[in-house]
DRENLODREN-548129 format. One line per 10 residues: number of its first residue (from 0); their letters; for each residue x, y, z of C-alpha. Coordinates in nm, 3 decimals, decimal comma. Example, Ala and Ser with C-alpha at 12.3 -4.5 7.8 and 13.67 -1.06 7.14 Angstrom:
0 = AS = 1,230 -0,450 0,780  1,367 -0,106 0,714;
END
This chain:
0 = XXXXXXXXXX = -12,675 1,841 -1,612  -12,526 1,513 -1,748  -12,438 1,405 -1,391  -12,781 1,496 -1,269  -12,958 1,314 -1,554  -12,741 1,007 -1,495  -12,806 0,997 -1,126  -13,181 1,036 -1,187  -13,190 0,744 -1,435  -12,975 0,544 -1,186;
10 = XXXXXXXXXX = -13,198 0,648 -0,903  -13,515 0,521 -1,078  -13,348 0,189 -1,155  -13,193 0,137 -0,807  -13,505 0,246 -0,634  -13,716 0,019 -0,836  -13,496 -0,283 -0,785  -13,467 -0,211 -0,408  -13,845 -0,197 -0,371  -13,891 -0,512 -0,578;
20 = XXXXXXXXXX = -13,643 -0,695 -0,356  -13,824 -0,596 -0,033  -14,187 -0,567 -0,139  -14,213 -0,766 -0,455  -14,220 -0,696 -0,833  -14,593 -0,616 -0,849  -14,565 -0,336 -0,593  -14,242 -0,214 -0,757  -14,423 -0,180 -1,094  -14,721 0,013 -0,917;
30 = XXXXXXXXXX = -14,469 0,247 -0,763  -14,270 0,316 -1,079  -14,588 0,361 -1,289  -14,736 0,607 -1,012  -15,049 0,394 -0,970  -15,175 0,458 -0,625  -15,284 0,160 -0,424  -15,473 0,203 -0,082  -15,249 -0,033 0,118  -14,990 0,003 0,390;
40 = XXXXXXXXXX = -14,740 -0,198 0,180  -14,765 0,046 -0,113  -14,717 0,344 0,118  -14,408 0,207 0,268  -14,269 0,109 -0,079  -14,341 0,454 -0,223  -14,166 0,622 0,064  -13,859 0,415 0,009  -13,872 0,474 -0,367  -13,909 0,850 -0,327;
50 = XXXXXXXXXX = -13,650 0,870 -0,049  -13,382 0,651 -0,202  -13,444 0,659 -0,584  -13,576 1,011 -0,623  -13,430 1,225 -0,340  -13,098 1,079 -0,240  -12,986 0,939 -0,565  -13,162 1,195 -0,803  -13,087 1,513 -0,627  -12,835 1,475 -0,339;
60 = XXXXXXXXXX = -12,585 1,235 -0,518  -12,530 1,461 -0,815  -12,461 1,756 -0,599  -12,200 1,557 -0,390  -12,036 1,409 -0,702  -12,007 1,755 -0,875  -11,872 1,934 -0,575  -11,639 1,666 -0,448  -11,518 1,487 -0,761  -11,563 1,722 -1,058;
70 = XXXXXXXXXX = -11,475 2,077 -0,928  -11,329 1,949 -0,605  -11,459 2,263 -0,415  -11,727 2,130 -0,170  -11,688 2,444 0,062  -11,752 2,671 -0,236  -12,043 2,487 -0,372  -12,208 2,310 -0,079  -12,127 2,564 0,182  -12,197 2,303 0,468;
80 = XXXXXXXXXX = -11,917 2,431 0,683  -11,959 2,808 0,630  -12,008 3,014 0,953  -12,318 3,213 1,007  -12,487 3,370 1,305  -12,752 3,136 1,465  -12,986 3,433 1,472  -13,025 3,392 1,102  -13,223 3,078 1,174  -13,473 3,273 1,393;
90 = XXXXXXXXXX = -13,500 3,530 1,099  -13,574 3,220 0,879  -13,831 3,088 1,113  -14,012 3,412 1,129  -13,990 3,450 0,757  -14,148 3,117 0,695  -14,431 3,198 0,946  -14,539 3,502 0,736  -14,445 3,369 0,402  -14,649 3,049 0,425;
100 = XXXXXXXXXX = -14,986 3,230 0,379  -14,823 3,401 0,064  -14,730 3,075 -0,094  -15,086 2,941 0,008  -15,276 3,199 -0,188  -15,038 3,174 -0,479  -15,097 2,808 -0,488  -15,473 2,874 -0,501  -15,433 3,120 -0,788  -15,194 2,887 -0,983;
110 = XXXXXXXXXX = -15,428 2,591 -0,951  -15,702 2,787 -1,099  -15,507 2,893 -1,412  -15,572 2,722 -1,740  -15,421 2,744 -2,089  -15,586 2,917 -2,376  -15,840 2,726 -2,594  -15,578 2,618 -2,851  -15,391 2,433 -2,584  -15,688 2,255 -2,436;
120 = XXXXXXXXXX = -15,541 1,912 -2,484  -15,214 2,019 -2,313  -15,415 2,172 -2,031  -15,606 1,851 -1,981  -15,283 1,642 -1,971  -15,127 1,871 -1,706  -15,437 1,851 -1,489  -15,458 1,477 -1,533  -15,088 1,434 -1,440  -15,140 1,665 -1,138;
130 = XXXXXXXXXX = -15,445 1,459 -1,010  -15,241 1,132 -1,042  -14,956 1,275 -0,853  -15,178 1,414 -0,588  -15,345 1,066 -0,541  -14,994 0,919 -0,496  -14,882 1,192 -0,259  -15,205 1,141 -0,054  -15,116 0,775 -0,005  -14,762 0,870 0,098;
140 = XXXXXXXXXX = -14,892 1,115 0,351  -15,123 0,853 0,500  -14,986 0,846 0,847  -15,147 0,591 1,086  -14,923 0,643 1,390  -14,655 0,859 1,545  -14,392 0,644 1,382  -14,545 0,706 1,047  -14,523 1,075 1,122  -14,153 1,055 1,190;
150 = XXXXXXXXXX = -14,081 0,852 0,871  -14,277 1,092 0,669  -14,105 1,386 0,814  -13,769 1,225 0,724  -13,870 1,133 0,361  -14,086 1,429 0,278  -13,929 1,685 0,494  -13,565 1,625 0,578  -13,427 1,451 0,276  -13,572 1,682 0,009;
160 = XXXXXXXXXX = -13,472 1,986 0,213  -13,097 1,891 0,229  -13,082 1,718 -0,107  -13,249 1,991 -0,322  -13,074 2,271 -0,142  -12,732 2,114 -0,198  -12,816 2,079 -0,574  -13,012 2,389 -0,669  -12,878 2,642 -0,405  -12,542 2,486 -0,354;
170 = XXXXXXXXXX = -12,435 2,377 -0,695  -12,657 2,539 -0,970  -12,678 2,883 -0,802  -12,302 2,892 -0,754  -12,241 2,780 -1,108  -12,467 3,078 -1,222  -12,269 3,313 -1,015  -11,946 3,195 -1,161  -12,079 3,269 -1,496  -12,080 3,637 -1,377;
180 = XXXXXXXXXX = -12,439 3,649 -1,334  -12,572 3,894 -1,066  -12,700 3,753 -0,743  -13,065 3,817 -0,837  -13,026 3,653 -1,187  -12,854 3,344 -1,040  -13,108 3,311 -0,757  -13,414 3,325 -0,980  -13,272 3,113 -1,256  -13,189 2,835 -0,997;
190 = XXXXXXXXXX = -13,539 2,893 -0,852  -13,695 2,845 -1,196  -13,509 2,516 -1,256  -13,595 2,401 -0,900  -13,967 2,459 -0,968  -13,950 2,309 -1,320  -13,780 1,997 -1,216  -14,064 1,889 -0,974  -14,283 1,870 -1,289  -14,600 1,988 -1,105;
200 = XXXXXXXXXX = -14,695 2,284 -1,314  -15,014 2,372 -1,117  -14,771 2,467 -0,825  -14,501 2,604 -1,039  -14,528 2,979 -0,926  -14,544 2,933 -0,553  -14,247 2,684 -0,571  -14,042 2,915 -0,766  -14,119 3,196 -0,525  -14,000 2,969 -0,246;
210 = XXXXXXXXXX = -13,690 2,881 -0,433  -13,619 3,245 -0,491  -13,645 3,310 -0,113  -13,429 3,008 -0,020  -13,173 3,127 -0,287  -13,138 3,466 -0,109  -13,116 3,304 0,239  -12,818 3,104 0,104  -12,652 3,375 -0,100  -12,663 3,646 0,171;
220 = XXXXXXXXXX = -12,550 3,417 0,456  -12,279 3,224 0,258  -12,407 2,908 0,422  -12,639 2,631 0,293  -12,801 2,567 0,639  -13,042 2,857 0,661  -13,210 2,758 0,338  -13,205 2,388 0,432  -13,364 2,485 0,770  -13,644 2,684 0,603;
230 = XXXXXXXXXX = -13,695 2,422 0,335  -13,747 2,172 0,608  -13,992 2,396 0,785  -14,191 2,438 0,480  -14,211 2,062 0,406  -14,249 1,967 0,772  -14,528 2,207 0,844  -14,730 2,039 0,564  -14,655 1,690 0,706  -14,751 1,789 1,057;
240 = XXXXXXXXXX = -15,069 1,959 0,976  -15,176 1,663 0,755  -15,106 1,424 1,052  -15,305 1,640 1,282  -15,597 1,665 1,052  -15,592 1,294 0,995  -15,604 1,220 1,364  -15,886 1,496 1,410  -15,655 1,719 1,619  -15,716 2,021 1,391;
250 = XXXXXXXXXX = -16,007 2,112 1,151  -15,778 2,261 0,880  -15,787 2,022 0,577  -15,455 2,089 0,396  -15,597 1,930 0,077  -15,913 2,147 0,070  -15,753 2,369 -0,198  -15,914 2,674 -0,024  -15,727 2,993 0,092  -15,625 3,011 0,457;
260 = XXXXXXXXXX = -15,785 3,357 0,497  -16,092 3,517 0,347  -15,942 3,869 0,329  -15,669 3,950 0,077  -15,531 4,231 0,303  -15,409 3,962 0,525  -15,194 3,819 0,246  -15,066 4,171 0,163  -14,970 4,216 0,524  -14,796 3,883 0,538;
270 = XXXXXXXXXX = -14,602 3,967 0,207  -14,484 4,310 0,341  -14,372 4,151 0,669  -14,190 3,869 0,481  -13,999 4,113 0,260  -13,908 4,322 0,577  -13,776 4,016 0,756  -13,563 3,935 0,430  -13,420 4,284 0,451  -13,322 4,249 0,814;
280 = XXXXXXXXXX = -13,189 3,904 0,740  -12,960 4,047 0,472  -12,833 4,318 0,706  -12,755 4,074 0,983  -12,596 3,823 0,751  -12,362 4,100 0,601  -12,283 4,230 0,939  -12,173 3,898 1,071  -12,003 3,791 0,741  -11,850 4,108 0,598;
290 = XXXXXXXX = -11,779 4,092 0,220  -12,039 3,817 0,154  -12,351 3,994 0,030  -12,401 3,725 -0,214  -12,051 3,684 -0,334  -11,915 3,327 -0,346  -11,606 3,303 -0,131  -11,334 3,044 -0,194;
END
């Protein structure tokens, strides 16, 4: 935790200074203070700040430092060279297809929750912060060209997928398992911290559900790559749909905050299929990697 905190503080400082060197102090201050400005320069600066300062230095670096320099067991913690059957990626793809509507309706429910009357001030603060973050994120996702799409896929899709999986599923989940926690306890505790560390509480529940699913994909396969792959699919899908909507290729507005489907039976069906796919994923993972079943192998 100390390594993570130190890297996050260093990431904020280095990211701010890097943006200031390239785009100027005014833009750097606006980026750090999360003040959205409708300009291409602000968008480029914010993408750089998020990619370098927040994601690479704040999440990826502490995972690498801990695994390589502290415990010196990168294979055990990061699982980047563990062998797994490629068919698990197919199962992961199918899982995300059916799980996306489940997270979608959960997002809708979560956003409409409010704290009891005695906590009205806290509730207002949470909603104000969410609105500010949403305004900034909309600017980051403002993609004017195909090049913008590729850059955004890299910054919003790829970098968070690999960085967050290495930290939360690779390091934290493994630490919890080595505290003699069960697979389920380790997966869900890491998922809780994963969601909490995003500091977006109106999306806390769906993000924790996604973190739990990614945790099982990693634990059962013994490899980090299935969870990285599915994490990228989740983020990348949002980026691509946003780009297509901005360029009037689809009519689905990803920022409309409305459910994907009007009938709840569809979401129940998707949930059942998602769970079934996870069951088959686990069977295939154990069949191709005997003795794993969530155990951390040295």
